N, C-alpha and C positions, 0 to 999 in steps of 0.2 A: 267364753262369755264375751259378748260384744261390748265395746266401749259406748257409754251413753253419749248421745249426740244432742248438742244444743245449738239452735239456730238463732242468730242475731239478725232480726229482720229490719232492714232500713235504719240501722243504728249507725250514726256517724262516728268516725275516728279509728276504724280498724280494730283489730283484736290483739295487738301486741301487748297492750297493758294487761288485758285479761290473762293471756298466756303467761306473762311474767308473774302474775299473782298465783297461778296454778303451780308454777315452779317453786315460788316462795313458800307456799302452803304444803309442799310435798305431794301434790296431786297431779303432777305432769304425767300425761299418758293415761290418766283415768277418766278424762272427759274430752270429747272432741268438740271444739268450738268451730262453728261454720258461719261465715258472713254471707248474708243474702241481701241483694239489692234488687228492687223492682221499681221501675218508673211507674208512678201512679200509686203503687203500694196498696192496691185493693185487696179484699178478702181472698179472691181467687188466687192471687199471686202468693199470698201467705200460705194458703193451703198447699199449694204446689211445693213451696220451699220447705214447709214443716211436715210434709207427709210422713217421713220416716223418723222424725225427731222425737226425742224423749222430753226435751225442754225447749222453751222459746223465750227470747227477750224482745220486748217491744216497747214503744213509747206511747204514741197516741192512737195507734191502729185500733179500730173497734173490732172486738172479737165477740160475736153473739153466739147464740145457741147453735145455729146452723154451722158456723165455722168450727166451733169447738167439737161438735158432734162428728165432724168430718175427719177428725184426727185421733183415731183410737190409740195411737202409740203415745200421745202427748200426756205427760205426767205433771208438768209444772209450767206456768207462764209467769215470768217476772216482768213487772212494769217498771221501767226506768224513770219513775217519777213518784211523787207522793200520792197524787190522785189516781184512782183506778176505776173511775166511772165509765171508762171505755170498755171494760170487761164485764160480761154477764157472769157475775160471781155465783149466782144461784145455779145456772147451767153447769158451770165448772165444777161445783160441788157435786152435782148429780152425776157428772161423768168421772168423778174421782180425780179431778185435776186441781192441783194446788195453785192458788193465785197469790203472788207476793208483790209488795211495793217496796219503795226505798224511803222509809220515814226519816225525816230530819236532815236530809242531805243538804238542803239549801236554806236552812233556817236563817243563818247570818245574812246571806245574800238577799233574801226576800224581805227580811226586816229592814235592811238598809235601803232597799229600793222603795219600800213603802214610805220610809222617812223622807227619802229624796222627793217623791211625788208630793208629799204633804208640804215640804218646804218650798218646792217649786210653785205649787198653787198659792201658798200663803204670800210669797214674795213676787209672784207674777213673772218668774224668771223666763220661762218659755214664751209667755205672752209678750214681754218686752223685747226678747231676742227676735221674735218674728217681726215686731214693729220696726226695730232698728234695721233689719235686713230689707224691710220694705221701704226704707227711706225716711223714717220718722225718728228724730232724736228728742223724745218727750218723756221725761221721767214721771210725769203726772197723768199719762195716758191711762184711761180706764179708772175703775173704782180704786180709792186709796186702800192699800193693804192695812190689815189690823195687826197690832202688836200681839204676839202669841200668849204672853203671860196673862192668865185669867181665862183664856178660851179653853174649850173642852174637846178632847179627842174621845170618840166612842168606838170601841173595838167589838166587833161581832164575832163571838167565840174567842177562846183564850188558850190555844194550843202553843206549840213551841215557838212559832213566829211572833205572835203578839207578846209572848213572855219575854222574848228578846227585844222587842220593839218598845215596850212600856217604859223601861228606864230611860231610854233616849228621849221619848216624848216628855217625860217629866223633867229631864235635864234642860229642855228648851222652854220650860215654863208652863206647859200644858197641864191642866187637870185631866186625869185619865179615868174613864169608866169602861166597863165591859158588860155586855150581855152574853152570859155563858151559863146556860142552864145546868150543866154538870159540875160547875165549880162553885164552891162555897164562898161566902163573903170573907171568911178567914183566909182561904187560899189566895183570893185576889188581893186581900189586904197586905199579904206578905210581899207583894210587888208594888204596893202603894196605889193599887187600883180599886176604885169603888165599884160595887156590884149594882148593875141596873136590873130591876125586877122583871122588866119586860123589854122586848125589842122596841115597842112604841115609845116607852119613856126614854130610851137611849136616843132614838131618832129625833125626838123633840128637844133634847138637851144638848146634843153634840154640835160643834162647829165643823168637825171633821169626822166622818163616819168611815171606818176602814173595815173591809170584809175579810174574814179569815176562816170561812167555813169550807169543809169539803163539799162536793156536789153529790147529793143523793136526792131521792124523791122529795123529801121534806124541805130541802133547801133550794130546789129548783124555783127560780123566780121568787126567791125570798123577798127581794126588793122590787116592787112594782109601783103602779100609779099611787095606790093608797099610802104605801110606806114613804115614797118620795114626797107626797103631799104633807107628811108629818114633819119633814125636815125644815129647818130655817131657810128662808130665801138667800141668806148669806152663807149657807153651809156648803161643804164640798163632800163628794162621795169618792172613795178610793177603793178600787177592786184589783187586788193581786191574787185572788183566790181562783175562781173559775168563772168563765163568762156567763154561763147560764144561771148562776146565782142571781143575776140581775136580768129583769125583763128589759132587754135592750131598747125596743121601740118606746117603752115607757120612759126610760132614761133620756132618750133623745128628745121626747116631748118636754120633759122637765127642764132640760138644758136650754132648749129653744124658747120656752115660755118664761124663763127666769124663775121657775119654782125653786130651783137650787142654783148656787153661784157657778159651780163648775165640777169637774171630775178628773181624777187621775186614774188612768186605765192601763192595765197590763194584759188583760185577757178580754176576748170578745166572744159572743155567742157562737159565731160560725167561723171557726179557725180553719175549716177545710177550704172554704172559698177565700179566706183572708180578706174579706170585705166587710165594711160596717159604715153606717151613716155617721158614726162618731168621728170618723176621720176628717170630716169637713167642718167640724164645729170649733170655733175660736176659743171657747171656754173649756176645752178638753186638752189635757196633756196625755199623750198615749205612747206606749212602748209595745213592741211586738212579742209579748209573752217572754220577756227577757229578765224578769226579776230573779229567777233562780240561777242565772248563768254566772259561773266563774270557773277557772281552771280547776280549783279545788273541789267545787261542788260536783262537777262532772266526774272526777275521779272517785269521789265518795259514792255517788250513785252507782257507778259501774261496779265498784267493789261490793257494795251491798247486794246488787243483783246477782253477781257471780257467786257470792257466798250462799245465797238461797239455793241456787242450782246445785252447788256442791253438797250442801247439807242433805238434800233429798236424794240426788242421783248417785253420789259417791259414798256419803256417810250413812245413807239409808235412814235418815231421821227427819222429823217434822221441821221444816224451815222456821227460822225465828220470826219472819215477817209475813206470815200467812194472814190474809185478810178475808178468806172465806171459811166455810166450815169443813174444810178438807181434813180428813184423817184425825178427827178429834178423839175418836174412840180407840183406834189401833195405831195411829201415827204413820200409816203407810199410804192411804189412798188406794189407787188401783195398782 
């Protein structure tokens, strides 16, 4: 019987850590891990690399129906991230391929990054840093900042990251509310968070709106012209979720017109081209999709992904972090 083969496609960092985990778990020699690098990293390169593979690990590569259908040996794709909107999960289910993600691996990092963006916007840290480097030593440059106590932070959805973030927001004096349709007022109240009945009511009340939604059809462009128009002209928008949750041209219009005061951005709509009109706006603090990054979060994501591959291909059972309808009846898939 051949050893199952897993292709790591354009994943940075080598595979020494993964192989050490296999030894630690007693599975050395039961899974062949193969590193595949391709400049450009397009679908054709992935198909070539994964043609004989039983499993694959990817990050942001889009795997649509055509790609998945071209790989009859493939049994599992593990996405080394929380979001998995780059995978056609319906097609994967149809082809008997399990799709897994790495939930929770960067909760601490993203919560802290969100808090950092909020504090930066509130205290104008990056704005003043830019002014000093441009030759101005003026602490009163721009609008005076507001004291945080008594202001309101509005969280859109309330998963692991906002659950970690909420106590820190309260500790710096903010009132915290959340629009989270699947969470009860009692659940939110346990975190000291008030429930907003609608997204509109949260947008109207909040001085800082922070997005924490996954990206799927219902949340694509959740924030557009109408929603930005509901926000206070003194309010800030923070997005550490997914770029396409926000209609980016609408956000640029709102920032240029003064419809909102500013934005803290870690994700943009087009991360393939790595370009955005947001880059040129003075009232934007922006980081390059870095909120999740730490040495510990990388290791945790890699361990979660490898565990999913082992569970299916070595232990022959349904992986813990399946996000599609794979194997619900028989636990096997194809």
